[in-house]
C-alpha positions in Angstrom: 17.7 -43.3 67.8 19.6 -46.4 66.5 16.5 -47.6 64.6 16.2 -44.2 62.8 19.8 -44.4 61.6 19.3 -47.9 60.4 16.2 -46.8 58.5 18.1 -44.0 56.8 21.0 -46.4 55.8 18.5 -48.8 54.3 16.9 -46.1 52.1 20.4 -44.9 51.0 21.4 -48.4 50.1 18.3 -48.9 48.0 18.9 -45.7 46.1 22.5 -46.6 45.3 21.5 -50.0 44.2 18.9 -48.7 41.8 21.4 -46.2 40.3 24.0 -49.0 39.9 21.5 -51.2 38.1 20.5 -48.3 35.7 24.1 -47.6 34.8 25.0 -51.2 34.3 22.0 -51.7 32.0 22.9 -48.7 29.9 26.5 -49.9 29.6 25.3 -53.4 28.6 23.0 -51.9 26.0 25.8 -49.8 24.6 28.3 -52.7 24.5 25.8 -55.0 22.8 25.2 -52.3 20.1 21.5 -51.9 20.8 22.0 -48.4 21.9 23.6 -47.4 18.6 21.7 -49.4 16.1 19.0 -48.1 13.8 16.2 -50.2 12.5 17.5 -53.6 11.4 16.2 -52.9 7.9 18.8 -50.2 7.5 16.5 -47.3 7.8 18.0 -43.8 8.5 16.8 -41.5 11.3 13.3 -40.3 10.5 14.4 -36.6 10.7 17.6 -37.0 8.8 18.1 -34.9 5.6 21.0 -34.3 3.1 21.0 -31.0 1.3 17.3 -30.7 2.2 16.5 -34.2 0.9 14.8 -36.5 3.4 16.4 -39.9 4.0 14.1 -41.0 6.9 13.0 -44.6 6.7 15.1 -45.4 3.6 17.4 -48.3 3.2 21.0 -47.5 2.2 20.4 -48.5 -1.4 17.3 -46.3 -1.6 19.2 -43.4 0.1 22.1 -43.8 -2.4 19.7 -43.7 -5.4 17.9 -40.6 -4.0 21.2 -38.7 -3.3 22.5 -39.6 -6.7 19.4 -38.2 -8.4 19.9 -35.0 -6.4 23.5 -34.7 -7.4 22.7 -35.3 -11.1 20.1 -32.5 -11.0 22.5 -30.1 -9.3 25.3 -30.8 -11.7 23.2 -29.6 -14.6 22.9 -26.1 -13.1 25.3 -23.2 -13.2 26.6 -21.3 -10.2 25.1 -17.8 -10.2 26.9 -15.1 -8.4 24.6 -12.1 -7.8 24.9 -8.6 -6.6 22.2 -5.9 -7.0 20.5 -6.8 -10.2 23.6 -8.2 -11.9 24.5 -11.9 -12.3 27.7 -13.8 -13.2 27.2 -17.4 -14.4 29.9 -20.0 -13.7 29.9 -23.6 -15.0 30.7 -26.1 -12.3 33.3 -27.7 -14.5 35.1 -24.3 -14.6 35.9 -24.5 -10.9 36.1 -28.3 -10.8 33.1 -29.1 -8.6 33.1 -32.8 -7.4 30.4 -34.5 -5.2 31.3 -37.4 -2.9 28.1 -39.5 -2.6 29.7 -42.4 -0.7 31.2 -40.0 1.8 27.8 -38.2 2.2 26.0 -41.5 2.9 28.7 -42.5 5.4 28.1 -39.2 7.3 24.3 -39.9 7.2 24.8 -43.4 8.6 27.0 -42.3 11.4 24.6 -39.4 12.3 21.6 -41.8 12.3 23.4 -44.1 14.7 24.2 -41.2 17.1 20.6 -40.0 17.1 19.0 -43.5 17.6 18.6 -45.9 20.5 19.8 -45.4 24.0 22.9 -43.6 22.8 20.7 -41.1 21.0 18.6 -40.7 24.1 21.7 -40.1 26.2 23.2 -37.5 23.8 19.8 -35.8 23.5 19.6 -35.6 27.3 23.1 -34.1 27.4 22.4 -31.7 24.5 25.1 -33.2 22.3 22.9 -34.9 19.7 24.1 -34.2 16.1 22.1 -32.0 13.8 19.6 -33.9 11.5 20.4 -31.7 8.5 23.5 -32.8 6.7 25.4 -31.2 3.7 26.6 -33.0 0.6 30.3 -33.7 0.6 31.6 -31.5 -2.1 35.0 -30.1 -3.2 36.0 -27.6 -5.8 39.1 -25.7 -7.0 39.2 -22.8 -4.6 42.1 -21.0 -6.3 40.2 -20.8 -9.6 37.0 -19.6 -7.8 39.0 -17.0 -6.0 40.6 -15.8 -9.2 37.1 -15.4 -10.8 36.0 -13.3 -7.8 39.2 -11.3 -7.9 38.4 -10.4 -11.6 35.0 -9.1 -10.5 36.4 -6.7 -7.9 36.9 -3.8 -10.3 33.3 -3.6 -11.2 32.0 -4.2 -7.7 34.2 -2.2 -5.4 33.4 1.5 -5.1 34.2 4.3 -2.8 31.5 6.0 -0.7 29.9 9.1 -2.2 28.5 11.6 0.3 25.0 13.1 -0.1 25.1 16.3 -2.1 22.9 19.3 -2.7 22.2 20.2 -6.3 21.9 24.0 -6.7 19.9 25.5 -9.5 19.6 29.2 -9.2 18.0 29.7 -5.8 16.6 26.2 -5.5 18.3 23.2 -3.7 17.7 19.5 -4.3 19.2 16.8 -2.1 21.0 13.9 -4.0 21.2 10.8 -1.7 24.5 9.3 -0.8 26.0 6.2 -2.3 27.4 3.6 0.1 30.9 2.3 -0.5 31.5 -1.4 -0.8 34.4 -3.9 -1.1 34.1 -7.5 -2.2 35.0 -9.9 0.6 36.4 -12.8 -1.3 36.9 -15.0 1.8 33.3 -14.7 2.9 32.0 -15.2 -0.6 34.0 -18.4 -0.9 32.4 -19.6 2.3 28.9 -18.8 1.0 29.7 -20.6 -2.3 30.8 -23.7 -0.3 27.6 -23.7 1.8 25.4 -23.4 -1.3 27.1 -26.2 -3.1 26.8 -28.3 0.1 23.2 -27.5 1.1 21.6 -26.4 -2.2 19.2 -24.0 -0.5 19.0 -21.3 -3.3 19.5 -23.4 -6.4 23.1 -22.3 -6.7 22.4 -18.6 -6.4 25.2 -17.1 -4.4 24.9 -13.5 -3.3 28.3 -11.8 -3.2 29.5 -10.9 0.2 30.6 -7.2 0.4 31.7 -4.9 3.2 29.7 -1.7 3.1 30.9 1.7 4.2 28.7 4.8 4.8 30.0 8.2 3.7 30.4 10.9 6.3 27.5 12.9 4.9 24.1 11.3 4.4 20.7 12.6 3.3 19.7 12.7 6.9 22.4 15.2 7.6 21.0 17.5 4.8 17.3 17.1 5.8 15.7 20.5 5.7 18.1 22.2 3.3 15.8 23.9 0.9 15.8 27.7 1.1 18.4 30.3 0.1 19.6 32.1 3.2 22.0 34.5 1.7 24.5 34.9 -1.1 27.1 37.2 -2.7 28.4 37.3 -6.2 31.8 39.0 -6.9 33.4 39.8 -10.2 36.9 38.5 -10.4 40.0 40.2 -11.9 43.6 40.7 -11.3 46.6 38.5 -11.6 46.3 34.9 -12.7 47.7 33.6 -9.4 45.0 35.4 -7.5 42.3 33.9 -9.7 43.7 30.4 -9.2 43.7 30.9 -5.5 40.1 32.1 -5.5 39.2 29.0 -7.5 41.1 26.8 -5.0 39.5 28.3 -1.9 36.0 28.1 -3.5 36.4 24.5 -4.5 37.5 23.5 -0.9 34.7 25.5 0.6 32.0 24.2 -1.7 29.8 21.4 -0.2 30.6 22.2 3.5 27.8 21.6 5.9 27.3 23.3 9.2 25.2 21.1 11.3 22.7 22.5 13.9 24.6 24.0 16.9 27.9 23.5 15.1 30.6 26.2 14.5 32.4 26.3 11.1 36.0 27.4 10.6 37.0 28.8 7.3 40.7 28.1 8.0 40.1 24.5 9.0 38.1 23.9 5.8 40.2 25.7 3.2 43.6 26.2 4.8 46.5 26.2 5.2 47.2 28.6 2.3 50.3 26.9 1.0 51.5 24.9 -2.1 50.7 21.7 -0.3 47.0 22.6 -0.3 47.2 23.7 -3.9 47.6 27.5 -3.5 50.1 29.7 -5.3 51.9 31.9 -2.7 52.3 35.5 -3.6 54.5 38.0 -1.7 52.5 40.9 -0.4 53.8 44.5 -0.3 55.2 45.4 3.1 52.6 48.1 3.7 49.6 46.0 2.5 49.4 42.8 4.6 47.6 40.0 2.7 46.6 36.4 3.4 49.7 35.1 1.6 47.9 34.2 -1.6 47.3 37.7 -2.9 43.9 38.0 -1.3 42.4 35.0 -3.0 41.3 33.2 0.2 40.2 36.5 1.9 38.0 37.3 -1.1 36.2 34.0 -0.8 36.0 34.5 3.0 34.5 37.9 2.5 31.8 36.5 0.2 31.0 33.9 2.9 30.9 36.6 5.6 28.4 38.7 3.7 26.2 35.6 3.0 26.3 34.7 6.7 25.1 38.2 7.6 22.2 37.8 5.3 21.4 34.4 6.7 21.7 35.7 10.2 24.2 33.1 11.3 26.1 33.9 14.4 29.6 35.4 13.7 31.9 33.9 16.2 35.3 35.3 14.8 36.0 37.7 12.0 38.8 40.2 11.3 38.6 43.2 9.0 41.5 44.1 6.7 44.0 46.8 7.9 43.1 48.9 4.9 40.2 49.0 2.5 40.1 46.3 -0.3 38.8 46.7 -3.8 36.6 43.5 -3.8 34.5 44.2 -0.8 32.9 47.3 0.7 34.3 48.6 4.0 32.8 46.5 6.9 31.9 43.6 4.6 35.3 42.0 4.2 36.9 39.2 6.1 40.7 38.8 6.5 42.0 35.3 6.9 45.6 34.1 7.0 45.2 30.3 7.6 46.5 30.8 11.2 45.3 33.2 13.9 43.0 35.3 11.6 40.0 33.1 10.9 36.3 33.4 9.9 34.2 31.3 12.2 30.4 31.2 12.0 27.9 29.2 14.0 24.6 27.6 13.1 22.1 28.2 15.9 19.1 26.9 14.0 17.7 23.3 14.1 18.4 22.7 10.4 21.8 22.2 8.7 23.3 24.9 6.5 24.9 24.0 3.2 27.6 26.2 1.7 27.7 26.5 -2.1 30.8 28.1 -3.6 31.7 28.1 -7.3 33.6 30.2 -9.8 32.0 30.5 -13.2 32.4 33.0 -16.0 34.9 35.1 -13.9 32.3 35.4 -11.1 32.6 34.1 -7.6 29.3 33.0 -6.0 29.0 32.0 -2.4 25.5 31.0 -1.2 24.1 29.5 2.0 21.1 27.2 1.9 19.1 25.9 4.9 15.6 25.8 6.5 13.0 28.4 5.6 12.9 31.2 8.2 11.0 34.4 8.6 13.0 37.5 7.7 15.8 35.7 5.8 17.7 36.9 3.8 18.2 39.9 6.1 19.1 43.3 4.7 22.8 44.2 5.2 23.8 47.9 5.2 26.9 50.0 6.1 27.3 53.6 7.0 30.5 55.7 7.3 30.9 56.9 10.9 34.1 58.9 10.3 36.5 59.5 7.4 40.2 59.8 8.1 42.2 61.8 5.5 45.2 60.3 3.9 48.8 61.7 4.0 51.0 62.6 1.1 54.6 61.6 1.3 57.1 63.4 -1.0 60.4 61.6 -1.5 63.5 63.4 -2.8 64.6 61.5 -5.9 67.6 62.8 -8.0 66.6 60.5 -10.9 63.4 62.5 -11.5 64.0 65.3 -14.2 64.2 68.9 -13.0 60.8 70.4 -12.3 59.0 67.1 -12.4 57.5 64.6 -9.9 56.2 61.1 -10.2 53.5 59.2 -8.2 54.9 56.1 -6.6 51.6 55.0 -5.0 48.1 56.4 -5.0 46.8 56.6 -1.5 43.3 56.2 0.0 41.4 57.8 2.8 40.7 55.8 6.0 37.3 55.3 7.4 35.4 54.1 10.4 32.2 52.2 9.3 29.2 50.7 11.0 27.7 47.4 9.8 24.0 46.7 10.4 21.4 44.1 9.5 17.7 44.4 9.5 14.9 41.9 9.2 11.2 41.3 10.0 10.4 38.9 12.9 7.5 36.4 13.1 5.2 39.2 14.3 6.1 41.4 11.3 8.1 43.9 13.4 11.2 45.4 11.9 14.3 44.4 13.8 17.7 46.0 13.6 21.1 44.9 14.9 24.6 46.5 14.7 27.1 43.8 13.8 30.4 45.7 14.1 32.2 49.0 13.8 35.3 48.6 11.7 38.3 50.9 11.3 40.4 51.1 8.2 43.7 53.1 8.3 44.4 55.6 5.5 46.9 54.8 2.9 49.5 57.5 2.2 50.1 58.8 -1.4 53.8 58.6 -2.2 55.3 61.0 -4.7 58.9 61.1 -6.0 60.1 64.7 -6.6 63.2 66.2 -8.3 66.0 67.4 -6.1 68.2 68.9 -9.0 68.6 72.4 -10.2 67.9 73.3 -13.8 70.7 72.2 -16.1 72.2 69.8 -13.4 73.0 66.3 -14.6 71.1 63.3 -13.3 72.6 61.5 -10.3 74.8 64.6 -9.5 74.9 65.9 -6.0 72.6 68.9 -5.6 73.5 72.0 -3.8 70.3 72.0 -1.9 67.2 69.9 -1.6 64.0 71.7 -2.6 60.7 70.6 -1.2 57.6 69.7 -3.1 54.2 71.3 -2.4 51.2 69.2 -1.2 49.1 71.1 -3.6 50.6 69.2 -6.6 48.1 67.0 -8.3 48.5 63.2 -8.6 49.3 62.2 -12.2 50.7 59.1 -13.8 53.4 60.9 -15.7 54.9 64.3 -14.8 53.6 67.7 -13.7 55.2 71.3 -13.6 57.4 71.9 -10.7 55.6 73.4 -7.8 56.6 76.5 -6.0 58.7 76.3 -2.9 56.5 75.6 0.1 56.5 78.0 3.0 58.5 77.4 6.1 57.1 74.6 8.3 55.6 75.6 11.7 56.9 72.5 13.5 59.6 70.5 11.8 60.0 66.9 12.7 63.4 65.8 14.2 65.8 64.0 12.0 65.6 60.2 11.8 68.1 57.4 10.8 71.7 58.4 10.4 71.0 62.0 9.7 71.3 61.8 5.9 67.5 62.1 5.5 65.4 64.8 7.1 61.7 64.6 7.6 59.5 67.7 7.7 55.7 68.0 7.8 53.4 70.6 6.3 49.7 70.0 6.7 49.2 66.5 5.4 52.4 66.4 3.4 55.6 64.6 4.6 58.8 65.7 3.0 61.8 63.3 2.9 65.0 65.2 2.0 
């Protein structure tokens, strides 16, 4: 057992002794300078280069001459800033370029020493050996160079432009997007320094820019080629309403409904207030509107009809309380920028592009997407029920004796069914009921004389005659009707008792 231990100790001692001799030898070589010296003739490391120029095997004098020749050649050239196909030439004197040949050779000598001999072997073994490719020592006026780049920003910087669809009649053509870009002066200055130091591209310096992609690209519009549905509406009415139609159409134009996405009209075009560019218009109390005199709802109605033709899924839609003049019953869409919204969904595998423009007093809203069988679909409406209107006669002592005046022309109410029809892939006619909408009637209001013949205006009459429902609606005056027969079921008084309400057929008398 003792002999085995002694044997192990002997081997350990020998290993330690060998390691000690190796370390001492390396230290001795390092101290003597052998580990750091290059060839006694002054040659540089065989792999050493300066700005791509090989100095391997050269003496210091030869290296100096070769580097000087390189610098002389570089100084004759101009710095060329490039972007796209454009170039900007800069004289080196303009930015004060200066080359330090002596400092460059000093860096080369030190690097050669660190890569040669035992020291080079040691650093190579540890992975700390310096790189063999060295730059030229160079300085320049960075403030002047930065000012030159700053002056180029205006022609280089640009905002991103999304892809668009050019519409010509019923044809669609995709216009690719344009990426936005912003000149990065700091990165360009670094690139300029590297090129002056290494001379890799003959002083051609590509400008460094930060790119930004627009939200909508040509890939997002891939497949948009066919007209799915459209509606054209003639415009008229007050100037404010026309302005509001124009505003809503401009905000709607260019919207894209991606596959399996739901589109909100309110989110795209609202809210309908001055902050968004709309002109608010007060609506009559008995005719609720969207707050902008029907302008937004008219555009929404055109979009709704186009969506029915294109067989897009209608997620949310509200009809007006009463019929409107710009859309047939059942084909209107009421929006208010809040709860009342038009929301449609794209269930296809292709995007849908919304085109909305006002031209020559005509609103056109059209949908474009992938070609599909049976599109555009046929849209039809049919009256299910007609609800007669009432006539309200108001006593008015300002109306001359025996005359009456129409305050408001009413309209009948209706219940209407909306249907779409199309041919499927097999050529079979398909039909679908979209909705059944109800529009309340609008009462006709007539102001009637309450004075006796010869009685002065604004005088208190002895009694309040009633006006017959058989009187015809006119814009001026009509002969005084005969006294109507006694009512079968008078309505109880309302208010403070000064006004009495009585009904005869479809006529309401306010005394």
